[in-house]
N, C-alpha and C positions, 0 to 999 in steps of 0.2 A: 470738754476740749482736751486733746492730747498734747500737753504742753511740750513735751520733749520733741514731738513731730514738728510742732509749730515752729520751733526754734532751730530745727535741723535744716541746714542749707544743702549739704552734699547730695542727699537722695533726690533733690529736685533740680540738679544741674547736670546737663549731659556732660559726660567725661570728667566728672569731678575729681575722680581718683588720680587723674593725670596732671592736675594743676600744681600740687606741691613740688613735683619733680621738675616741672617746667619752670616754675618760679625760681627755684634753686639753680637751675642751669642758666637761665637768663642772668640771674644776679651774680653768679660766679664769673661768667664771661664779662659782664660789665665792669666788676671790680678789677679783673685782670687788664682790661683796656685802660681803665683810669689809673692803675698802678704804673703801667707802662709809660703814661704820660706825666707821672708824678703828681697826680691831682686827686689823691685820695689819702686820708689819714685814718687808720682803722684802730678799733679797740681803745679808744680814748675813755679813761675811767671817769666815772662821775659818783661812784658809790663804793660800798665795801665788797659786794659780791662780783664774781666773774661776769655775770650777766648784766650788771649795772655799768654798761659801757656803750659808746656810740661810735659810728663810723661817719666821717665828714668827707663829702665830695665837693671839689672845687672847680668853678667854671674857668674857662680859658681866658676870660676877660676880668677887669676889676669888678669885685662882687658888688651887686645892687643891694644885698641883704641876705637874709637867712630864712630858708624853709626848713621846718622840722617835721618829718613824717613819723607817725607812731603806728607800728603794725598791730594787727588784730590777731585773733586766734582764741576768743573767748577767755582771755587772760590765763589760758591754759597750755598753749603750745605756740610754736614758731620762735623766730629769732631775727634779729635785724638783718642777717645775711641772706634771708629769703627774698629780700625786697630791693636790693641795691639798684636794680635797673629802673625802678620807679623814679630815680633821681634824674633821669635823663631829660625829661621835659623842662623841669625848673632850672636845671643847669644850662640848657640851651638858651634860656631867657636871662642868664647871667647871674643866677643866684646860687649861693652855697646851699648844699642840702645835708642836713644832719639826720641820721637815723639811729635812735637808740633801741636797745633791747632792755628787758627788765625781768626781774624774778616772776615767777609763775605761780599761780594756785596750783596745788594746796599748800605750797611751802610758805606762802604769804597770803594776806588777804587782799582784796581788791583796794581797799583803803591805802595800804602800804604801797601798792603798785602806783596809785595816784600820786603819793608823795615821792616816789622814785622818779616819776616822769617830771614832777616840778623841779627835782635836782637836775635832771638831764637837760631841761630847757634852760635853767639858770646857768649850767655849765657851758652849754652851747653858745649862749648869749655873751659869755666873756670871751669867746674866741673869735666872734664875728661882729663887726660894726654894723649899724644901720637897722632898718626895719625887719621885723620878724613875722613870718606867716606860719601858723600851725595847722597841720592837717594830719588825719589818721583815719584808718579804716576799721569798722565794726567795733571791737573792744578799744581799738586805738582811736576811733571816733569819739567813744565815751571819754577817753583820758585827755584828749585835746580840748573837748568841751569843758571838762573840769578845770583845765587851766584858766579858763576865762572866768571862773567863779570867784567869789570874794576871798581874798586873802591867800590864794593859792601860790602866788609868785610874788618876788619882791616888787616893790612899786616901780623901780626903775626898768625892770624887764617888762612888766605889764604895759608901761608906757610906750614901749617899742612895738607891741603887737599891732599889726595892721589889719589882720584878717584871720579869722579861725573857720576852717572848713572841715567840719566832721562829715566823713563819708560812711553812709550806712550805719550810723552810730546806734549803740544801745544807750538810750537817754533816760529811761525809767527802768531801774533794776528790780522793782517790785515783782514783776511777773516772774523773774528768775528764781523766786522762792519755790516755784512749782516744778522746777526742773531737776532731774536726777543730777545734773552738773552741780547743783547747789551742795551736794556732798563735798565737793572740792572748794567751791566758793565760800562755804560756811557763812552764808548771809542770813541774818534775821531781819525782821521788818525795820528796825531802827537803822541798822547798817545799810540796807537797801536804799532807804530814803536819804540817808547821809551821803550817798554816792550817786545820786540821781540828778544830773544837770537839769533835766526838765522840770524838776521840783524847786529849783533855785532861781533867784532873780537873774535876769538877763544881764550879761556884761556890757559895759560901754564901750564895746569893740564890734565892728561888723562881723556878722556870722553868716555863712551860707551852708545850708544843710543839703547834702548831695546824696542821692539814692538811686539805684537802678530800678527801672519800671518792672522788671521781671523778677524782683526779689520776693521772698516770702512775704505774705500779708503783715506779719508781725514786724518785719523790719521796715516796710512801708509805714506802719503805724508809729514805730519808734522814731523814724525820721520826722514824721508830721507833728508828733507830740513836741519834740524839741523846737521845730520851726514855729509852731503856734505859741508855745510858752515864751519863746524869746522874741517873737515877732521878727524872725529871721527870713532871709531869702530861702526858698525851697525849690530844689531843682530835682525832678524825677527824670533820669536819663533813659531815653527810649531804648528798648531791646536789650538792656543789660542786666545781669544777674549779680548776686553777691560776691562772686568770685572774679568776674571780668569787669566790674564797674571801675576798679582802680587802674585798669590798664591805660586809660587815657594819660596818666601821668608820664607815660614813656615818651610822649610826643609834645613838643612845644606848642603845636598849633591845635591840639585837641581842646574841646570845650572845658574839660575839668581842669586841665593846666591852666588855661587862660583865666578861669574863674578864680584861681588863687590870687591872681594880681588885680582883680577888679575892685 
């Protein structure tokens, strides 16, 4: 098996090279609109480095609670500012949306990124009252799943989490040992096992695992492994690939957005 090819998304997605610029353009326009309305707070620090910060988008009405979206990029790339537009759907339903960025491999290990996201969730929770919903895509799906595992968050924060929705998550990191990218991850078997939600006990929190039907077979496997390990709801979204599976979050009425609040 060619492991690098198996975990490569872009070569199998039409127009893949255009997505990052489109995401960035949509996100920039969305932030400008929210800034004009006075409904965004940017670069809220939660840690020591510049990347350890989050943006928070505020609804027009009294907030019902907090949605936290954690971006993907194989723990190697991207930034919260690529994804601001994905706040639109939850915002329209009356929820605050927080989007953290985090330090990247190889500057830090995946285990440290997990700890950073725990601090980001804790920070956001101090700023917004009410229930919390966690969602994230790809590597971000891994990170929000990890937030549901034992002792990751303070008890008072865990008690507020109503739902975790990993989207196209990497749930078992052991196959990543076979990738060229592991030169940057620096995983060994012990580290991979310690960061694999699918190998951990299920949280006492509702979980829905979401994945696009047109994703690479390994990502369909990764989603299924987590759903089976945690006896979680498992949604395979027809016609969607690893890049466009998250676009439903832009609309309040799309199934993915609605699923956050089920």
